[in-house]
C-alpha positions as CSV (number, residue, x, y, z in Angstrom):
1,M,14.6,-4.5,-41.8
2,C,12.1,-5.7,-39.2
3,D,11.8,-9.4,-38.4
4,K,8.7,-11.1,-39.6
5,A,6.2,-11.8,-36.8
6,T,6.7,-15.5,-37.0
7,D,10.5,-15.1,-36.6
8,K,10.1,-13.5,-33.1
9,K,10.9,-15.7,-30.1
10,G,9.8,-15.5,-26.6
11,R,10.8,-16.9,-23.2
12,I,8.0,-19.3,-22.2
13,H,7.3,-20.5,-18.7
14,S,4.5,-23.0,-19.6
15,V,1.4,-23.5,-21.6
16,M,-1.9,-24.6,-20.2
17,S,-4.0,-26.3,-22.8
18,M,-7.5,-25.2,-21.6
19,G,-8.3,-22.6,-19.0
20,G,-11.8,-21.6,-18.0
21,V,-11.0,-18.5,-15.9
22,D,-8.6,-16.6,-18.2
23,G,-11.0,-14.6,-20.2
24,P,-14.2,-15.4,-22.2
25,G,-14.8,-19.1,-23.0
26,I,-12.2,-21.8,-23.0
27,R,-8.7,-20.5,-23.7
28,C,-5.2,-21.8,-24.2
29,V,-3.0,-19.9,-21.7
30,V,0.6,-19.1,-22.5
31,F,2.6,-18.1,-19.4
32,L,5.7,-16.0,-20.2
33,Q,8.9,-15.4,-18.2
34,G,9.9,-12.1,-16.7
35,C,8.1,-9.5,-14.5
36,P,9.2,-6.1,-13.3
37,M,6.6,-6.2,-10.4
38,R,7.1,-7.8,-7.0
39,C,3.6,-8.0,-5.7
40,A,3.3,-9.1,-2.1
41,Y,0.7,-11.7,-3.0
42,C,2.2,-12.9,-6.3
43,H,1.3,-16.6,-6.9
44,N,3.9,-17.1,-9.7
45,P,7.3,-16.2,-8.3
46,D,8.8,-18.8,-10.6
47,T,8.0,-16.5,-13.5
48,W,10.0,-13.5,-12.3
49,A,13.3,-14.2,-13.9
50,N,13.7,-12.7,-17.4
51,E,16.2,-15.2,-18.6
52,A,14.5,-18.4,-17.5
53,G,12.1,-20.6,-19.4
54,E,12.2,-22.0,-22.9
55,L,13.0,-19.8,-25.9
56,L,10.3,-20.6,-28.5
57,S,9.2,-19.0,-31.8
58,V,5.8,-17.6,-32.7
59,D,5.3,-20.5,-35.0
60,R,6.0,-23.1,-32.3
61,I,3.6,-21.5,-29.9
62,A,1.0,-21.1,-32.6
63,E,1.3,-24.8,-33.3
64,K,0.6,-25.7,-29.7
65,V,-2.3,-23.3,-29.4
66,L,-4.1,-24.3,-32.6
67,R,-4.2,-28.0,-31.4
68,Y,-7.0,-26.9,-29.1
69,R,-8.9,-24.6,-31.5
70,T,-11.9,-27.0,-31.6
71,Y,-12.5,-26.4,-27.8
72,F,-12.5,-22.6,-28.1
73,G,-16.1,-22.2,-29.4
74,K,-17.4,-18.7,-30.1
75,E,-15.9,-16.9,-27.2
76,G,-12.6,-18.7,-26.5
77,G,-9.1,-18.3,-27.8
78,I,-5.6,-17.6,-26.6
79,T,-4.6,-15.8,-23.4
80,V,-1.0,-14.7,-22.8
81,S,-0.2,-14.3,-19.1
82,G,3.0,-14.4,-17.0
83,G,5.0,-13.2,-15.4
84,E,4.2,-10.0,-17.3
85,P,3.5,-10.2,-21.0
86,L,4.4,-6.5,-21.6
87,V,8.0,-7.4,-20.9
88,Q,8.0,-9.3,-24.1
89,A,5.6,-7.1,-26.0
90,S,7.1,-7.5,-29.5
91,F,6.8,-11.3,-29.2
92,V,3.3,-11.2,-28.0
93,A,2.3,-8.8,-30.8
94,G,3.8,-11.2,-33.3
95,L,1.9,-14.1,-31.7
96,F,-1.4,-12.2,-31.6
97,E,-0.9,-11.2,-35.3
98,R,-0.5,-14.9,-36.2
99,M,-3.6,-15.8,-34.1
100,H,-5.7,-13.2,-35.9
101,E,-4.6,-14.7,-39.2
102,E,-6.0,-18.0,-37.9
103,G,-9.2,-16.4,-36.7
104,V,-8.4,-16.9,-33.0
105,S,-9.4,-14.4,-30.3
106,T,-6.5,-12.8,-28.4
107,C,-6.5,-11.9,-24.7
108,L,-3.7,-10.1,-22.7
109,D,-3.5,-10.8,-18.9
110,T,-1.4,-7.9,-17.6
111,S,-0.5,-5.6,-14.7
112,G,-0.1,-2.8,-17.2
113,H,3.6,-2.5,-16.4
114,G,6.5,-3.6,-18.7
115,C,6.5,-1.4,-21.8
116,S,5.0,1.8,-23.2
117,G,5.0,3.9,-26.4
118,E,5.0,2.4,-29.8
119,K,5.5,-1.2,-28.6
120,L,2.5,-1.0,-26.4
121,D,0.4,0.7,-29.1
122,D,1.3,-2.1,-31.6
123,L,0.4,-4.8,-29.2
124,L,-2.9,-3.3,-28.3
125,E,-3.8,-3.1,-32.0
126,K,-3.7,-6.9,-32.0
127,T,-5.4,-7.4,-28.7
128,D,-9.1,-8.2,-28.5
129,I,-9.5,-8.2,-24.7
130,T,-7.3,-7.5,-21.7
131,L,-7.5,-8.8,-18.2
132,C,-5.9,-5.9,-16.4
133,D,-4.9,-6.5,-12.8
134,V,-5.4,-3.3,-10.9
135,K,-3.4,-4.4,-7.9
136,F,-4.1,-1.5,-5.6
137,T,-6.1,1.8,-5.8
138,T,-3.5,4.2,-4.3
139,D,0.0,5.0,-5.3
140,D,1.2,4.5,-1.7
141,D,-0.1,0.9,-1.7
142,Y,1.4,0.2,-5.2
143,K,4.8,1.4,-4.0
144,R,4.6,-0.5,-0.7
145,Y,3.3,-3.8,-1.9
146,S,4.2,-4.2,-5.6
147,N,7.1,-2.0,-6.8
148,G,4.5,-0.6,-9.3
149,S,2.6,2.6,-10.0
150,L,-1.1,3.4,-10.2
151,A,-0.3,6.1,-12.9
152,T,1.3,3.4,-15.1
153,V,-1.8,1.2,-14.9
154,M,-4.1,4.1,-15.7
155,N,-2.0,5.0,-18.7
156,F,-2.3,1.4,-19.9
157,L,-6.1,1.5,-19.4
158,E,-6.3,4.8,-21.3
159,K,-4.4,3.4,-24.2
160,A,-6.4,0.1,-24.2
161,S,-9.7,2.1,-24.1
162,K,-8.6,4.3,-27.1
163,A,-7.6,1.1,-29.0
164,R,-11.1,-0.2,-28.4
165,V,-9.9,-3.2,-26.5
166,R,-12.4,-4.9,-24.3
167,I,-11.3,-4.5,-20.7
168,W,-11.9,-6.7,-17.7
169,I,-10.5,-5.3,-14.4
170,R,-9.3,-7.8,-11.8
171,H,-8.5,-7.0,-8.2
172,V,-7.3,-9.3,-5.4
173,V,-9.1,-8.8,-2.0
174,V,-6.5,-9.1,0.7
175,P,-7.5,-9.0,4.4
176,G,-6.2,-5.8,6.1
177,I,-5.0,-4.3,2.8
178,T,-7.7,-4.2,0.1
179,E,-10.6,-5.7,2.0
180,N,-12.7,-2.6,2.6
181,E,-15.5,-0.6,1.1
182,D,-13.5,2.6,0.4
183,N,-11.0,0.6,-1.6
184,I,-13.7,-1.0,-3.8
185,K,-15.3,2.3,-4.4
186,R,-12.0,3.7,-5.6
187,L,-11.6,0.7,-7.9
188,I,-15.1,1.5,-9.3
189,G,-14.0,5.1,-9.8
190,I,-11.0,4.0,-11.8
191,A,-13.2,1.7,-14.0
192,E,-15.6,4.5,-14.7
193,R,-12.8,6.6,-16.3
194,Y,-12.6,4.3,-19.3
195,K,-15.2,3.4,-21.9
196,G,-13.8,-0.1,-22.7
197,V,-14.3,-1.5,-19.2
198,E,-17.1,-4.1,-19.2
199,R,-16.4,-6.2,-16.1
200,I,-14.9,-6.0,-12.6
201,E,-13.8,-9.2,-11.0
202,L,-12.9,-9.5,-7.3
203,L,-10.6,-12.4,-6.5
204,P,-10.0,-13.7,-2.9
205,F,-6.5,-13.8,-1.6
206,H,-5.1,-17.3,-1.1
207,K,-1.8,-18.9,-0.1
208,M,-1.6,-21.9,-2.3
209,C,1.6,-20.4,-3.7
210,I,3.7,-20.9,-0.6
211,P,5.3,-24.2,-1.7
212,K,6.7,-22.3,-4.8
213,Y,8.3,-19.7,-2.5
214,D,9.7,-22.4,-0.3
215,A,11.2,-24.2,-3.3
216,L,12.8,-21.0,-4.5
217,G,14.1,-20.1,-1.0
218,I,12.0,-16.9,-1.0
219,V,10.0,-15.6,2.0
220,F,6.3,-15.1,1.1
221,P,5.6,-11.5,2.3
222,L,2.0,-12.2,3.3
223,A,2.5,-15.5,5.0
224,D,0.9,-14.3,8.2
225,V,-2.1,-12.7,6.5
226,P,-5.3,-14.9,6.6
227,E,-6.8,-16.0,3.4
228,C,-9.9,-14.2,2.2
229,P,-13.1,-16.2,2.6
230,P,-15.3,-16.2,-0.6
231,F,-18.2,-14.6,1.3
232,V,-16.1,-11.5,1.9
233,T,-15.6,-11.0,-1.9
234,E,-19.4,-11.7,-2.4
235,Q,-20.2,-8.9,0.1
236,L,-17.8,-6.5,-1.6
237,E,-19.3,-7.3,-5.0
238,E,-22.5,-5.8,-3.9
239,Y,-20.9,-2.4,-4.3
240,I,-20.1,-3.1,-7.9
241,P,-22.6,-1.6,-10.4
242,A,-24.6,-4.1,-12.5
243,K,-23.0,-2.8,-15.7
244,Y,-19.7,-4.2,-14.6
245,K,-21.1,-7.7,-13.9
246,L,-22.7,-8.2,-17.4
247,L,-20.7,-8.8,-20.6
248,K,-21.2,-6.6,-23.6
249,S,-20.1,-7.1,-27.2
250,K,-17.3,-5.1,-28.7
251,A,-19.8,-3.2,-30.8
252,D,-21.3,-1.8,-27.6
253,V,-18.0,-0.4,-26.4
């Protein structure tokens, strides 16, 4: 017999009561432990370990999230991030099911790596919107800088689109790696494959994470790479079609 959704437990890194950049509106952000990726610019290396964090039930997390319901407004809700939420897909599906019972919008912040098949399908059925981090636009760069796969991400986007999940694509602009016109045009080409994509966000590379790496005794791979000035992302955003800068309702997808 399957466990009830509320009986599921997940390994939690932390909970941020109110986030303004983690999907539409004001959202309570739950950061999970565990990640199969090792992105060169990762800013949360403290979430990599699968067995770290606090083991909490769906009910316990729901209790925390619902405290902030009055701040969500029409667009806000819960965002589950990480780490990589797909590593704990069954837990997230149970949490999202509970949130829907409470009338709370669900958002999945993911790299698209961590699970596939029925577990992924089940989770996407309970997901309203996904923030999908398309780390790189070529397989070579994925292998070199993240231990990931572009094909895996595109499979995730295909499934999310078919499940009618709203999709926001995020992409970090790293000087000397992703900071060029050809890369952004490839990113747009990826977005245009999927009906559910309604937004492309370019995020400037920064190094505020270095103290975390130092505390963990890990070398930050891009320590010698300069941070990306905001004006560079603004220039690259000029290549992005207007349709990916405006929000649409789910009915339009």
